[in-house]
C-alpha positions as CSV (number, residue, x, y, z in Angstrom):
1,M,-12.4,-23.8,34.6
2,R,-9.1,-22.9,33.0
3,W,-8.5,-26.5,32.2
4,R,-11.9,-27.0,30.6
5,A,-11.3,-23.8,28.5
6,F,-7.9,-25.0,27.4
7,R,-9.3,-28.4,26.4
8,A,-12.0,-26.7,24.4
9,L,-9.4,-24.6,22.6
10,V,-7.4,-27.8,21.8
11,L,-10.4,-29.5,20.4
12,L,-11.2,-26.5,18.3
13,G,-7.7,-26.4,17.0
14,L,-7.0,-22.9,18.4
15,P,-3.6,-22.0,19.8
16,W,-3.2,-21.6,23.6
17,A,-1.9,-18.0,23.1
18,A,-5.2,-17.0,21.5
19,W,-6.9,-17.6,24.9
20,A,-4.1,-17.0,27.3
21,T,-3.5,-13.3,26.3
22,P,-6.5,-11.1,25.7
23,P,-6.4,-9.6,22.2
24,P,-6.1,-5.9,23.4
25,V,-3.2,-6.8,25.6
26,L,-1.5,-8.7,22.8
27,V,-2.1,-6.0,20.3
28,E,-0.7,-3.3,22.6
29,R,2.4,-5.4,23.3
30,V,3.0,-5.9,19.5
31,L,2.4,-2.3,18.5
32,A,4.4,-0.8,21.4
33,S,7.6,-2.7,20.2
34,T,7.1,-3.2,16.5
35,P,6.6,-0.4,14.0
36,L,3.2,-0.7,12.2
37,I,4.2,0.2,8.7
38,D,1.6,0.9,6.1
39,G,2.4,0.7,2.3
40,H,0.1,3.4,0.9
41,N,-1.5,6.6,2.0
42,D,-2.7,9.4,-0.3
43,W,-2.9,12.2,2.3
44,A,-0.7,14.5,0.2
45,W,-2.8,14.4,-2.9
46,A,-6.1,14.6,-0.9
47,M,-4.9,17.7,0.9
48,R,-3.6,19.3,-2.3
49,T,-6.9,18.6,-4.1
50,A,-9.0,20.0,-1.2
51,L,-6.9,23.0,-0.4
52,G,-4.4,23.7,-3.3
53,L,-0.7,23.2,-3.1
54,E,0.3,26.3,-1.1
55,Q,-2.5,26.0,1.4
56,A,-1.7,22.3,1.8
57,K,1.9,23.2,2.8
58,S,0.6,25.3,5.8
59,A,-2.5,23.1,6.6
60,D,-3.2,22.2,10.2
61,L,-2.3,18.5,10.2
62,Y,-3.9,18.1,13.6
63,A,-7.3,19.2,12.4
64,D,-10.3,16.8,12.4
65,P,-10.4,15.5,8.8
66,S,-14.1,14.6,9.1
67,A,-14.8,18.3,8.9
68,R,-13.3,18.5,5.4
69,R,-15.4,18.1,2.3
70,P,-15.0,15.4,1.2
71,P,-14.1,14.0,4.6
72,G,-10.5,12.8,5.1
73,H,-9.1,9.8,6.8
74,T,-5.7,11.0,8.1
75,S,-4.5,13.4,10.8
76,I,-1.6,13.4,13.3
77,P,-3.9,12.6,16.2
78,W,-5.5,9.7,14.3
79,L,-2.1,8.4,13.2
80,R,-1.0,8.3,16.8
81,Q,-4.3,6.7,17.9
82,G,-3.8,4.1,15.2
83,R,-0.2,3.4,16.4
84,V,1.3,4.0,13.0
85,G,5.0,3.6,13.2
86,G,6.0,3.9,9.6
87,Q,4.2,5.0,6.4
88,I,5.0,5.0,2.7
89,W,3.5,8.4,1.7
90,S,2.3,8.3,-1.9
91,V,3.4,11.3,-4.0
92,Y,0.7,10.3,-6.5
93,V,-0.2,12.4,-9.5
94,P,-2.9,11.4,-12.1
95,A,-2.0,9.2,-15.0
96,T,-3.9,11.6,-17.2
97,L,-1.4,14.4,-16.9
98,P,1.0,15.0,-19.9
99,P,4.6,13.8,-19.2
100,V,6.1,17.2,-18.5
101,E,3.3,18.2,-16.1
102,A,3.3,14.8,-14.4
103,V,7.0,15.1,-13.6
104,R,6.7,18.7,-12.4
105,T,3.7,17.9,-10.2
106,T,5.5,14.8,-8.8
107,F,8.4,16.8,-7.6
108,E,6.0,19.3,-6.1
109,Q,4.3,16.4,-4.2
110,I,7.7,15.1,-3.0
111,E,8.5,18.6,-1.7
112,L,5.1,18.8,0.0
113,V,5.6,15.7,2.0
114,R,9.2,16.6,2.9
115,H,7.9,20.0,4.0
116,W,5.4,18.4,6.3
117,I,8.2,16.2,7.8
118,R,10.4,19.3,8.4
119,R,7.4,21.2,9.9
120,E,6.5,18.4,12.3
121,P,9.8,16.9,13.5
122,R,8.3,15.6,16.7
123,T,5.9,13.5,14.7
124,F,7.6,12.6,11.4
125,E,11.1,11.6,10.4
126,L,12.2,11.0,6.8
127,A,13.4,7.4,6.4
128,T,15.3,5.9,3.4
129,T,16.6,2.6,5.0
130,A,15.3,0.0,7.4
131,A,17.8,1.2,10.0
132,E,16.3,4.7,9.7
133,V,12.8,3.3,10.1
134,E,13.8,1.6,13.3
135,R,15.6,4.6,14.6
136,A,12.6,6.9,14.0
137,F,10.3,4.4,15.8
138,R,12.6,4.2,18.8
139,R,12.5,8.1,18.9
140,G,8.7,8.1,18.9
141,R,8.5,9.4,15.3
142,I,6.5,8.1,12.4
143,A,9.1,6.9,9.9
144,S,8.2,8.5,6.6
145,L,9.1,6.9,3.3
146,L,8.2,8.3,-0.1
147,G,6.5,6.2,-2.9
148,I,5.8,7.1,-6.5
149,E,2.6,5.7,-8.0
150,G,3.3,5.0,-11.6
151,A,6.3,5.2,-13.9
152,H,4.4,8.0,-15.7
153,Q,5.5,10.2,-12.8
154,V,9.1,9.9,-14.0
155,A,8.1,9.9,-17.7
156,D,9.4,6.3,-17.8
157,D,12.9,7.9,-17.6
158,I,15.7,6.4,-15.6
159,A,17.4,9.7,-15.2
160,I,14.3,11.2,-13.6
161,L,13.9,8.2,-11.3
162,R,17.5,8.9,-10.1
163,R,16.5,12.5,-9.2
164,A,13.5,11.2,-7.3
165,H,15.7,8.7,-5.5
166,A,18.1,11.4,-4.4
167,L,15.2,13.2,-2.7
168,G,14.2,10.1,-0.8
169,V,11.9,8.0,-3.0
170,R,12.3,4.4,-2.1
171,A,9.3,2.7,-3.9
172,M,7.7,3.1,-7.3
173,T,4.5,1.5,-8.7
174,L,5.2,0.6,-12.3
175,A,1.8,1.8,-13.7
176,H,-1.4,3.3,-12.4
177,S,-4.8,3.4,-14.2
178,R,-3.3,3.5,-17.7
179,P,-0.3,1.8,-19.4
180,T,2.9,3.7,-19.4
181,N,5.5,3.5,-22.2
182,L,7.0,0.6,-20.3
183,F,4.3,-1.3,-18.3
184,D,0.7,-2.4,-18.7
185,S,-2.0,-1.5,-16.2
186,A,-4.4,-3.9,-14.5
187,T,-7.3,-1.6,-15.2
188,A,-6.8,-0.7,-18.9
189,D,-6.4,-2.5,-22.2
190,P,-2.8,-3.8,-22.6
191,R,-0.4,-2.0,-24.8
192,H,2.7,-4.2,-24.4
193,G,1.4,-7.6,-23.5
194,G,2.9,-7.0,-20.1
195,M,6.3,-5.2,-20.0
196,A,7.9,-3.4,-22.9
197,P,11.5,-4.2,-23.7
198,G,12.7,-1.0,-22.0
199,G,11.0,-2.1,-18.8
200,L,13.9,-4.5,-18.1
201,A,16.3,-1.6,-17.8
202,M,14.0,0.2,-15.5
203,I,13.6,-2.8,-13.2
204,A,17.4,-3.3,-13.2
205,E,18.0,0.3,-12.2
206,M,15.4,0.2,-9.5
207,N,17.2,-2.8,-8.1
208,R,20.5,-1.0,-8.4
209,L,19.3,2.1,-6.6
210,G,17.4,0.3,-3.9
211,V,13.9,1.5,-5.0
212,L,11.3,-1.1,-4.2
213,V,9.5,-2.4,-7.3
214,D,5.7,-2.0,-6.5
215,L,3.4,-4.3,-8.5
216,S,0.1,-2.9,-7.3
217,H,-1.9,-1.6,-10.3
218,V,0.0,-3.6,-12.9
219,S,-1.4,-6.5,-15.1
220,P,-0.7,-10.1,-14.1
221,Q,1.6,-10.4,-17.1
222,V,3.7,-7.6,-15.7
223,M,3.7,-9.3,-12.3
224,H,5.1,-12.5,-13.7
225,Q,7.6,-10.9,-16.0
226,V,9.0,-8.7,-13.2
227,L,9.2,-11.8,-10.9
228,D,11.2,-13.5,-13.6
229,V,13.9,-10.8,-13.6
230,A,13.8,-9.0,-10.3
231,Q,16.9,-9.4,-8.2
232,A,15.3,-7.9,-5.0
233,P,12.0,-8.6,-3.3
234,V,9.0,-6.8,-4.7
235,I,6.0,-5.3,-2.9
236,F,2.4,-4.8,-3.6
237,S,1.8,-1.6,-1.7
238,H,-2.0,-1.8,-1.7
239,S,-3.6,-4.9,-3.2
240,S,-5.7,-7.7,-1.9
241,A,-6.4,-11.4,-2.9
242,R,-8.1,-12.1,-6.2
243,A,-9.2,-15.5,-5.1
244,L,-11.6,-13.8,-2.7
245,V,-12.7,-10.9,-4.8
246,N,-12.4,-11.0,-8.6
247,H,-11.1,-7.5,-9.1
248,P,-8.2,-6.8,-11.6
249,R,-6.4,-4.8,-8.9
250,N,-6.0,-7.9,-6.7
251,V,-3.2,-10.5,-6.7
252,P,-3.9,-13.9,-8.3
253,D,-2.9,-17.0,-6.3
254,D,-0.3,-18.0,-8.9
255,V,1.5,-14.8,-8.2
256,L,1.1,-15.1,-4.4
257,K,2.8,-18.5,-4.6
258,R,5.9,-17.0,-6.4
259,L,6.5,-14.5,-3.5
260,K,8.1,-17.2,-1.4
261,D,11.0,-17.5,-3.9
262,N,11.2,-13.8,-4.5
263,G,10.9,-12.8,-0.9
264,G,8.3,-10.2,-1.6
265,L,5.3,-8.8,0.2
266,V,1.6,-8.1,-0.4
267,M,0.4,-5.2,1.7
268,V,-3.3,-5.9,1.9
269,T,-5.5,-2.9,1.1
270,F,-8.8,-1.8,2.6
271,V,-10.4,-0.5,-0.6
272,P,-14.1,-1.7,-0.4
273,A,-14.3,-3.0,-4.0
274,F,-11.1,-5.0,-3.5
275,V,-12.2,-6.7,-0.3
276,S,-16.0,-7.2,-0.9
277,Q,-17.3,-9.0,-4.0
278,A,-20.7,-7.5,-3.4
279,R,-19.2,-4.0,-3.5
280,A,-17.1,-4.9,-6.6
281,D,-20.2,-6.1,-8.4
282,W,-22.2,-3.1,-7.4
283,E,-19.5,-0.7,-8.7
284,A,-19.4,-2.6,-12.0
285,R,-23.2,-2.2,-12.3
286,R,-23.0,1.4,-11.4
287,T,-20.3,2.0,-14.1
288,A,-22.6,0.3,-16.7
289,Q,-25.5,2.4,-15.6
290,R,-23.4,5.6,-15.9
291,L,-22.7,4.7,-19.5
292,V,-26.4,4.3,-20.2
293,A,-27.4,7.4,-18.4
294,G,-25.0,9.7,-20.3
295,Q,-24.2,13.2,-19.2
296,G,-26.1,16.2,-17.9
297,A,-28.6,17.0,-15.2
298,E,-31.1,14.4,-16.3
299,A,-28.4,11.8,-16.3
300,E,-27.4,12.8,-12.7
301,R,-31.1,12.5,-11.7
302,R,-31.3,9.0,-13.1
303,M,-28.1,7.9,-11.4
304,A,-29.4,9.2,-8.1
305,E,-32.6,7.2,-8.6
306,W,-30.6,4.1,-9.5
307,E,-28.4,4.4,-6.3
308,R,-31.5,4.9,-4.1
309,A,-32.9,1.7,-5.6
310,N,-29.5,-0.1,-5.4
311,P,-27.9,0.8,-2.1
312,R,-24.1,0.6,-2.0
313,P,-22.9,-2.6,-0.2
314,E,-20.7,-2.0,2.8
315,A,-17.3,-3.7,3.2
316,T,-16.2,-4.8,6.6
317,L,-13.1,-5.2,8.8
318,A,-13.7,-8.9,8.9
319,Q,-13.5,-9.1,5.1
320,V,-10.1,-7.3,5.2
321,A,-9.0,-9.9,7.8
322,D,-10.1,-12.7,5.4
323,H,-7.8,-11.3,2.7
324,I,-4.9,-11.0,5.1
325,E,-5.4,-14.6,6.1
326,H,-5.6,-15.8,2.5
327,V,-2.4,-14.1,1.6
328,A,-0.7,-15.6,4.7
329,R,-2.0,-19.1,3.8
330,V,-1.0,-19.0,0.1
331,A,2.2,-16.9,0.2
332,G,3.2,-17.4,3.8
333,Y,3.1,-15.3,7.0
334,D,6.5,-13.8,5.9
335,H,4.9,-12.2,2.9
336,V,1.9,-10.2,4.1
337,G,1.6,-6.6,5.3
338,L,-0.8,-3.7,5.3
339,G,-1.5,-1.0,2.7
340,G,-4.7,0.8,3.7
341,D,-5.0,3.3,0.8
342,F,-6.4,5.9,3.2
343,D,-7.3,9.2,1.6
344,G,-7.1,7.5,-1.8
345,V,-10.7,6.3,-1.9
346,P,-14.0,7.9,-0.8
347,D,-14.9,5.4,1.9
348,L,-13.4,2.5,3.8
349,P,-14.8,-0.7,5.3
350,K,-16.9,-0.5,8.4
351,G,-14.5,-0.6,11.4
352,L,-11.6,0.7,9.3
353,E,-12.9,4.2,8.5
354,T,-9.7,6.1,9.4
355,V,-6.0,5.6,10.2
356,A,-7.0,5.5,13.9
357,T,-8.5,2.0,13.5
358,Y,-5.5,-0.3,12.8
359,P,-5.5,-1.8,16.4
360,A,-9.0,-3.1,15.8
361,L,-7.8,-5.1,12.8
362,F,-4.9,-6.6,14.9
363,A,-7.4,-7.4,17.6
364,E,-9.6,-9.3,15.1
365,L,-6.6,-11.3,13.9
366,A,-5.6,-12.0,17.5
367,R,-9.1,-13.3,18.2
368,R,-8.7,-15.6,15.2
369,G,-5.7,-17.1,16.7
370,W,-2.8,-15.2,15.2
371,S,0.3,-15.5,17.4
372,E,2.4,-12.6,18.6
373,A,5.2,-13.5,16.2
374,Q,2.7,-13.6,13.3
375,L,1.2,-10.2,14.2
376,R,4.7,-8.7,14.4
377,K,5.5,-9.9,10.9
378,L,2.3,-8.4,9.6
379,A,2.8,-5.1,11.4
380,G,6.3,-4.3,10.1
381,E,8.9,-7.0,10.4
382,N,8.1,-8.3,6.9
383,F,8.4,-4.9,5.3
384,L,11.7,-4.2,7.1
385,R,13.1,-7.5,5.9
386,V,12.1,-6.6,2.3
387,L,13.7,-3.2,2.6
388,R,16.9,-4.6,4.0
389,A,17.1,-7.1,1.2
390,A,16.6,-4.4,-1.4
391,E,19.4,-2.4,0.3
392,A,21.7,-5.4,0.2
393,T,20.9,-6.0,-3.5
394,A,21.6,-2.4,-4.3
395,R,25.0,-2.5,-2.6
396,R,25.9,-5.7,-4.5
397,L,24.8,-4.3,-7.8
398,Q,26.6,-1.0,-7.2
399,A,29.8,-2.7,-6.2
400,A,29.6,-4.9,-9.3
401,S,29.1,-1.9,-11.5
402,A,31.9,0.0,-9.8
403,G,34.2,-3.0,-10.3
404,G,33.6,-3.1,-14.0
405,T,31.6,-6.3,-14.0
406,E,28.2,-6.8,-15.5
407,A,25.5,-5.5,-13.2
408,G,23.8,-8.3,-11.3
409,R,26.7,-10.8,-11.4
410,P,28.7,-11.5,-8.2
């Protein structure tokens, strides 16, 4: 019987490991020994929005988030159930805030996350290096990194970025929903044709400090221009594959192919409109309908009628797995990770509704034939490699600067 099953696998082109080790056993082995690191979670802003800043500081992080309105996706028990070993906690603030307010609110968000880490030392541990991520994981803690979501949060100012870095920020998205003074957004009309001249200095300083350059949310022009000059690997903290879903927030194949030379990483996101073309099309139609409907009570009634007549398509875990496999095929298995965007969107795909569900995604990939080595890379090894490379680049650039040579030259 075993021989017939093995022959069938060979004929199907499936690896022996996909049959020899049941997916749940393989997933448990991977996640018990490799930190599962997620690139983007908006828990801090979701809690602040729901409760206010001061109440968010003292909020019960063990409480069932489904009881909140709107329901949340993250809690300490769910993080543990999902086997999360490391997280870039987004300290997001809206791109619509004026610069002074955006900077002030950003530093409040940094302090909120740091406060939670201090409050829950048996669960969270602040991490700023790959070695600290691994140490936290060995100690049974969730390694907690901090990520800014848009250069507007530092007012496009290198001095303010340095202040954020001193408090532990190790990643920064270059833009969010609107262009900044330096970088164009993927979801707004371009202002600079990609990157403004001053953007070069910001990228150079991020490389010198060891702050990961995050290309989620930026236009394809910015993606290519940054890849032309970046001296350290870049990340996409929460984006998926544009070849599968034509959404401006996704990564085109010509960019994916360049990640091999850069060493960078796409952390595939679970946002329904980014992983399901039917959902993306539905959201585009709903936006157009909203413009027609206008404002006011009558407009809301019309929108409700439209949504009843046009049910919202549901994205699925299998579609997320499709995006992961596409990135792995085009960029390589060394260049794919996970960036769920939990608590950053109203709903998630069926099967990936909360942070507790990561093992189900790994089980799906194991059933598709992913090897243990490939699953480990996806879980966290790829991100740790990128972070180590960024640290090495920072040391080299700082040494060059200290020695009086031009930054970036050996």
